[in-house]
C-alpha positions as CSV (number, residue, x, y, z in Angstrom):
1,M,98.7,94.4,125.8
2,K,102.2,95.7,126.5
3,A,104.7,96.4,123.7
4,M,108.5,96.3,123.4
5,I,110.6,98.3,121.0
6,L,114.0,96.7,120.3
7,A,116.4,99.6,120.5
8,A,119.7,98.2,121.8
9,G,121.5,97.5,118.6
10,R,124.7,99.3,117.7
11,G,123.6,100.2,114.1
12,E,126.9,99.4,112.4
13,R,125.4,99.8,108.9
14,M,124.2,103.3,109.8
15,R,127.6,104.6,110.7
16,P,128.8,107.3,111.0
17,L,125.3,108.6,111.9
18,T,125.1,106.2,114.9
19,D,128.6,107.0,116.2
20,H,127.0,109.7,118.4
21,T,123.3,109.0,118.1
22,P,121.4,105.8,118.8
23,K,119.7,104.6,115.6
24,P,116.1,104.9,117.0
25,L,116.7,108.6,117.7
26,L,117.8,109.4,114.1
27,P,115.3,111.9,112.7
28,V,112.7,111.1,110.0
29,A,110.4,113.8,108.8
30,G,111.2,116.0,111.7
31,Q,111.0,113.5,114.6
32,P,113.0,110.5,115.8
33,L,112.2,107.2,114.2
34,I,111.2,105.7,117.5
35,V,108.6,108.4,118.1
36,H,106.8,107.4,114.9
37,Q,106.5,103.9,116.4
38,M,105.5,105.2,119.9
39,T,102.8,107.4,118.3
40,A,101.4,104.5,116.3
41,L,101.3,102.3,119.4
42,R,99.4,104.9,121.4
43,V,96.9,105.3,118.6
44,A,96.3,101.6,118.8
45,G,95.5,101.9,122.5
46,I,98.8,100.5,123.8
47,A,100.2,102.7,126.6
48,D,102.7,100.4,128.4
49,L,106.0,100.2,126.6
50,V,109.3,98.5,127.3
51,I,112.4,99.8,125.5
52,N,115.7,97.9,125.7
53,T,118.8,100.0,125.5
54,G,122.4,99.4,124.7
55,H,124.6,101.7,122.6
56,L,124.2,105.3,123.8
57,G,121.1,104.1,125.7
58,A,121.3,107.0,128.1
59,Q,120.3,109.3,125.2
60,L,117.1,107.4,124.6
61,A,116.1,107.6,128.2
62,A,117.0,111.3,128.3
63,A,115.0,112.0,125.1
64,L,111.9,109.9,125.9
65,G,111.7,110.0,129.7
66,D,108.8,108.1,131.2
67,G,106.8,108.5,128.0
68,G,104.2,110.9,129.6
69,A,104.6,113.4,126.8
70,W,103.1,110.9,124.4
71,G,100.6,109.4,126.8
72,L,102.7,106.4,127.4
73,R,104.3,104.6,130.3
74,I,107.9,103.7,129.4
75,V,110.2,101.4,131.4
76,Y,113.7,100.6,130.2
77,S,115.7,97.4,130.0
78,P,119.4,98.3,129.9
79,E,121.7,95.8,128.3
80,P,125.5,95.3,128.7
81,P,127.8,97.0,126.1
82,E,127.9,93.9,123.8
83,A,124.0,93.8,123.8
84,L,122.0,90.6,124.1
85,E,120.7,90.1,120.6
86,T,117.0,90.0,120.0
87,G,116.2,86.8,121.9
88,G,118.4,87.6,124.9
89,G,117.1,91.2,125.0
90,I,113.4,90.1,125.1
91,F,114.2,87.3,127.6
92,Q,115.8,89.8,130.0
93,A,112.7,92.1,129.7
94,L,110.2,89.3,130.4
95,P,109.7,90.4,134.0
96,L,108.7,93.9,132.8
97,L,106.4,92.5,130.1
98,G,104.4,90.2,132.3
99,S,102.8,86.8,131.8
100,E,100.5,87.8,128.9
101,P,101.3,87.9,125.1
102,F,103.1,91.1,124.2
103,L,103.8,93.1,121.0
104,V,107.4,93.4,119.7
105,V,108.6,95.8,117.0
106,N,112.1,96.4,115.8
107,G,113.4,99.9,116.5
108,D,114.9,100.3,113.0
109,V,111.7,99.9,111.0
110,W,109.1,102.4,109.9
111,T,105.6,101.3,109.1
112,D,102.0,102.5,108.8
113,Y,100.8,99.1,110.0
114,P,97.7,99.5,112.3
115,F,98.9,97.8,115.5
116,A,95.4,97.6,116.8
117,R,94.6,94.7,114.4
118,L,97.2,92.4,115.9
119,P,95.8,89.5,117.9
120,T,96.1,90.0,121.6
121,A,96.1,86.3,122.2
122,P,97.7,84.4,119.3
123,V,96.6,80.8,118.8
124,G,100.2,79.5,119.1
125,L,103.4,80.9,120.5
126,A,103.8,83.7,118.1
127,H,102.1,85.8,115.4
128,L,104.3,87.4,112.8
129,V,103.6,90.2,110.3
130,L,105.2,89.4,107.0
131,V,105.7,91.9,104.1
132,D,106.8,91.8,100.5
133,N,110.5,91.2,100.0
134,P,112.4,94.5,99.8
135,S,115.2,94.8,97.2
136,H,117.9,94.3,99.8
137,H,116.3,91.0,101.0
138,P,114.9,89.3,97.9
139,A,115.0,85.8,99.2
140,G,112.6,86.5,102.1
141,D,112.3,84.6,105.3
142,F,109.1,82.5,105.6
143,I,106.0,81.5,103.6
144,L,102.4,82.0,104.7
145,R,99.9,79.2,104.1
146,N,96.4,79.5,105.4
147,G,97.4,81.8,108.2
148,Q,100.3,79.5,109.3
149,V,103.9,80.5,109.0
150,E,106.1,77.8,107.4
151,E,109.7,77.6,106.4
152,T,109.6,76.0,103.0
153,G,107.6,76.9,99.9
154,A,107.8,78.9,96.7
155,T,106.4,82.3,97.6
156,R,108.5,83.6,100.5
157,L,107.9,86.8,102.4
158,T,110.0,88.9,104.7
159,F,109.5,89.1,108.5
160,S,108.7,92.7,109.2
161,G,110.1,92.8,112.8
162,I,106.5,93.1,114.1
163,S,105.1,90.3,116.1
164,V,103.1,89.2,119.1
165,L,104.9,86.7,121.3
166,R,103.9,84.6,124.2
167,P,106.4,84.4,127.1
168,E,106.2,80.6,126.8
169,L,108.2,80.9,123.5
170,F,111.2,81.4,125.8
171,T,110.6,78.4,128.0
172,G,113.9,76.6,128.8
173,R,116.1,79.5,127.8
174,A,118.7,80.9,130.2
175,P,119.8,84.5,130.5
176,G,122.4,85.7,128.1
177,R,123.1,86.6,124.5
178,F,121.0,84.7,121.9
179,P,119.0,85.4,118.7
180,L,115.2,85.1,118.4
181,G,115.3,83.3,115.0
182,P,116.0,79.7,116.3
183,L,113.1,80.0,118.8
184,L,110.7,81.1,116.1
185,R,111.9,78.3,113.7
186,R,111.4,75.7,116.4
187,A,107.9,77.0,117.0
188,I,107.2,77.1,113.3
189,A,108.3,73.5,112.9
190,D,105.8,72.6,115.7
191,G,103.0,74.4,113.8
192,R,102.7,77.0,116.5
193,V,103.3,80.3,114.6
194,T,100.5,82.2,112.8
195,G,101.0,85.1,110.5
196,E,99.6,87.7,108.2
197,H,100.7,89.4,105.0
198,Y,100.8,93.2,105.3
199,R,100.9,95.1,101.9
200,G,101.0,98.6,103.2
201,G,103.9,100.9,104.1
202,W,107.0,99.3,105.6
203,R,110.7,100.2,105.5
204,D,113.7,98.6,107.1
205,I,115.9,101.6,107.9
206,G,119.2,99.9,107.8
207,T,121.5,102.3,106.0
208,P,121.9,106.1,105.7
209,Q,120.5,105.9,102.1
210,R,117.3,104.2,103.2
211,L,116.9,106.7,106.0
212,A,117.3,109.6,103.6
213,E,114.8,108.1,101.1
214,L,112.2,107.6,103.8
215,D,112.7,111.1,105.1
216,D,112.2,112.5,101.6
217,E,109.1,110.4,101.0
218,L,107.4,111.3,104.3
219,R,108.2,115.0,103.9
220,H,106.8,115.0,100.4
221,R,103.7,113.2,101.7
222,N,103.2,115.7,104.5
223,T,103.6,118.6,102.1
224,E,100.9,117.1,99.8
225,R,98.6,116.5,102.8
226,R,98.9,120.1,104.0
227,S,98.3,121.4,100.5
228,S,95.2,119.4,100.1
229,S,93.8,120.7,103.4
230,L,94.2,124.3,102.4
231,P,91.0,126.1,101.2
232,A,90.7,126.5,97.4
233,G,91.4,129.9,96.0
234,D,88.9,132.0,94.1
């Protein structure tokens, strides 16, 4: 299965950090946010990666190259300055992603989700990973009932930005700028979207404050891990 990291956004809420650095290259615990995702994908056995680029996209290509340093094969899907939104960006990259289902992950999230457990062939048109609602998005997006994603219900969850999509989800669309949400909602209404509830680590890195909080958390975690691996004193 191939994967796509969505990395073309301007990152307005992250300004001024993103005035000179694309959001996926902002450092978290000593390495760019996107490298955390790339490493997790490689651990899951996914080596073919498409990255769409927009704002300061040349920096991403310069920093990551062809992905060989991480055991990956990266190809880039450059977008116009105004970007294509999520749906349009994926649609443009479909020739690079092929005819089989593919994994998509937002470039501005951090997670310890084990990508290897995602279905390589979802039953319907899409499979979404949902998480508990963060404080900045208390209303959630969808509900999960018996493995099916639905729009209405009492216990709502937040779409994590991690999914497996079939190219057929985009049937009938034309090139250009458009969001992914309406396509998912149409497929949900047709009963063709499955999902799962992940209760592990996940962060939406949308503001400098959230970036700093994640950086502190991961550095503290790494320090504790190193300390626990040291031999005990006499």
